Structure formats: structure tokens, C-alpha cells
TORLUM-859576 format. One record per residue: residue number from 0; x negated, y, z negated of N, C-alpha, C, O in turn. Coordinates in steps of 0.05 Angstrom, whole numbers, m for minus. Atoms other than C-alpha are relative to their C-alpha. Layout:
<nupas>
> n_n_xx_n_yy_n_zz_ca_xx_ca_yy_ca_zz_c_xx_c_yy_c_zz_o_xx_o_yy_o_zz
> NUM_X_Y_Z_X_Y_Z_X_Y_Z_X_Y_Z .
...
</nupas>
This chain:
<nupas>
> n_n_xx_n_yy_n_zz_ca_xx_ca_yy_ca_zz_c_xx_c_yy_c_zz_o_xx_o_yy_o_zz
> 0_m20_m22_m2_0_0_4_m15_30_4_m37_36_m6 .
> 1_14_m31_4_m20_71_12_0_14_m14_22_25_m17 .
> 2_m17_m27_21_m24_121_m42_m30_25_5_m54_27_10 .
> 3_m17_m11_4_m16_168_m45_25_m2_33_19_m1_57 .
> 4_m17_17_m19_49_147_m6_17_26_20_20_49_13 .
> 5_m6_m36_m20_80_195_60_20_16_m12_25_39_m4 .
> 6_m25_m18_3_137_216_23_m23_19_m29_m28_43_m23 .
> 7_19_m15_16_86_241_m44_m19_15_19_m35_32_11 .
> 8_35_m18_m12_35_268_7_23_25_16_16_48_21 .
> 9_m12_m25_m20_93_310_47_22_20_m30_29_44_m27 .
> 10_m6_m19_24_125_339_m24_m25_21_m13_m22_44_m21 .
> 11_14_m16_7_54_355_m43_m7_25_20_m11_48_12 .
> 12_4_m22_m29_43_395_26_19_19_2_13_39_15 .
> 13_m19_m17_m16_111_430_32_3_8_m39_24_22_m42 .
> 14_m15_m12_27_121_448_m50_m6_21_m4_2_30_m25 .
> 15_m8_m31_1_105_518_m38_11_16_18_11_40_21 .
> 16_m31_m2_m13_155_520_2_23_14_m9_39_0_m21 .
> 17_m32_m7_9_216_565_m14_21_m14_7_19_m37_17 .
> 18_m22_13_m16_284_550_4_9_21_21_8_45_25 .
> 19_m5_m13_m33_305_566_67_m17_7_17_m11_18_39 .
> 20_23_m6_m23_236_570_97_m8_m41_5_m8_m61_m10 .
> 21_3_20_m14_220_515_147_m20_m17_m14_m38_m4_m26 .
> 22_27_11_21_171_463_110_m24_0_22_m23_1_46 .
> 23_32_m4_m17_99_466_135_4_m37_20_2_m41_44 .
> 24_m3_35_m14_110_377_148_23_m5_2_36_m4_m18 .
> 25_m26_8_m6_169_357_179_m3_m34_5_17_m48_1 .
> 26_2_26_m8_146_286_199_m28_m14_m12_m49_m5_m21 .
> 27_41_6_7_90_238_186_m21_m6_27_m45_m14_28 .
> 28_22_m5_m25_62_244_253_m14_25_m6_m36_30_3 .
> 29_30_m32_7_34_318_222_m8_m4_m13_m30_6_m11 .
> 30_24_14_18_6_283_166_m20_m22_7_m41_m25_m4 .
> 31_23_25_m16_m28_222_210_m19_17_12_m44_15_8 .
> 32_17_m18_m14_m48_281_259_m21_24_m19_m39_36_m8 .
> 33_10_m12_7_m73_321_203_m18_m1_m18_m29_18_m28 .
> 34_15_17_24_m113_268_155_m20_m6_30_m44_m7_26 .
> 35_25_11_m10_m148_248_225_m18_28_14_m40_20_21 .
> 36_4_m23_m9_m167_321_252_m23_0_m28_m46_0_m21 .
> 37_14_m6_13_m199_328_178_m16_m15_2_m40_m10_m3 .
> 38_29_22_12_m233_258_178_m20_5_22_m45_2_20 .
> 39_23_m9_m21_m261_281_247_m19_10_m15_m40_m3_m20 .
> 40_24_m15_11_m299_339_210_m14_m15_m16_m37_m17_m10 .
> 41_10_16_31_m318_299_149_m25_m22_20_m49_m25_14 .
> 42_21_24_m13_m354_245_197_m19_17_21_m41_11_28 .
> 43_22_m21_m14_m380_304_239_m21_24_m19_m31_45_m12 .
> 44_10_m19_13_m412_331_181_5_12_m7_m14_28_m10 .
> 45_m6_m22_16_m369_380_145_5_m15_m31_8_m39_m35 .
> 46_1_20_22_m367_372_67_26_m5_m8_44_10_0 .
> 47_m20_15_11_m317_336_35_4_16_m27_m13_16_m45 .
> 48_m5_m15_30_m280_382_m24_9_m8_m15_13_7_m34 .
> 49_1_13_25_m266_335_m67_m30_m14_m11_m45_m25_5 .
> 50_20_m1_17_m320_323_m114_m13_m18_9_m30_m19_27 .
> 51_1_23_10_m321_255_m140_23_m10_23_40_8_22 .
> 52_m21_4_m23_m272_226_m80_m2_m34_m12_m24_m42_m20 .
> 53_m8_20_2_m241_152_m94_m22_m27_13_m35_m47_7 .
> 54_14_15_m21_m270_127_m39_m8_13_27_4_30_39 .
> 55_21_m17_m16_m327_143_10_9_m4_28_m8_3_44 .
> 56_m13_m7_m30_m276_133_82_2_26_m3_10_39_m22 .
> 57_m10_m22_m4_m275_190_112_34_10_5_43_33_3 .
> 58_m29_m10_6_m197_186_117_10_m6_m25_34_m3_m26 .
> 59_m3_5_29_m192_169_49_1_19_m6_23_23_m18 .
> 60_11_m23_14_m219_236_30_15_11_10_29_24_m5 .
> 61_m14_m17_m6_m184_267_77_28_7_m11_39_27_m19 .
> 62_m33_m1_17_m115_242_52_m6_19_m28_9_38_m34 .
> 63_1_m15_25_m143_269_m15_4_24_1_22_35_m12 .
> 64_7_m34_0_m161_337_m1_36_8_8_49_23_m6 .
> 65_m24_m9_m1_m89_337_36_17_5_m22_30_25_m26 .
> 66_m20_m7_22_m53_316_m29_m10_15_m21_9_19_m36 .
> 67_8_m24_15_m92_365_m73_m3_35_5_m12_53_m9 .
> 68_1_m19_m7_m84_416_m38_m21_24_18_m18_47_27 .
> 69_27_m15_m6_m154_436_m15_m2_6_19_m16_26_21 .
> 70_m6_m4_m15_m135_429_55_30_11_15_48_m6_16 .
> 71_m12_m8_m9_m89_468_87_11_m2_18_m7_4_34 .
> 72_m11_10_m20_m38_448_145_7_33_13_19_49_0 .
> 73_m10_m26_m6_m31_511_191_20_m10_31_12_m27_47 .
> 74_m2_3_m36_16_514_260_m19_5_15_m42_11_8 .
> 75_14_m13_m22_m7_528_321_2_29_4_m18_44_8 .
> 76_m3_m43_3_25_608_319_m18_14_m23_m25_37_m18 .
> 77_9_m9_17_m11_619_257_m30_m1_m1_m44_13_m15 .
> 78_21_3_m12_m70_593_291_m14_20_7_m35_30_0 .
> 79_m5_m16_m24_m63_634_338_1_35_m5_m14_52_5 .
> 80_3_m30_18_m44_703_298_m27_3_m14_m37_25_m15 .
> 81_16_m11_16_m103_688_255_m30_3_20_m50_7_8 .
> 82_24_7_m14_m158_683_317_16_35_12_m7_40_16 .
> 83_m3_m26_m7_m128_761_342_m5_16_m26_m4_40_m27 .
</nupas>
């Protein structure tokens, strides 16, 4: 069994969303894509944001970072706004 579960992970990521706002993550697919991108960054040499990860595998570290809120998921629109 995967820990944290998708449901727990979605709750943790969307916990700062106020009532009436659209959640950051709407599906499992979004979580999988975000975790995979972060895992690739770690594989390519990015420093993990978790001091003592429970597991040394890049994907496990990425999921733990998402769960703790160390890594934020931003939409393409937000990313374009920051670039301008």
C-alpha cells in the first residue's frame, strides 16, 4: 500500500484552498505528474527538501515533499504569470 494514499495527499495539497476556490489538485493524474517531475529533478541532482527521508528513492522523496508541503503545485497559468 502506498503511504500516504492519494486521498491523504490530495487533502494535504488542497488544505490551503478556501471555500469556493478551485482546488489545486483535482485528480490523481495531477499528483502523479507533479511527483514524477519532482522525482526527475532529484535524479538530475536537485537537493531533496526533506532532511531525513524515510526512503532514498527519488519518487518516495518527491511524494514526501508534496505531502509535507515543501513543494507546491502551480498551474501553467500561474507559471506564465510569474515569468512575466
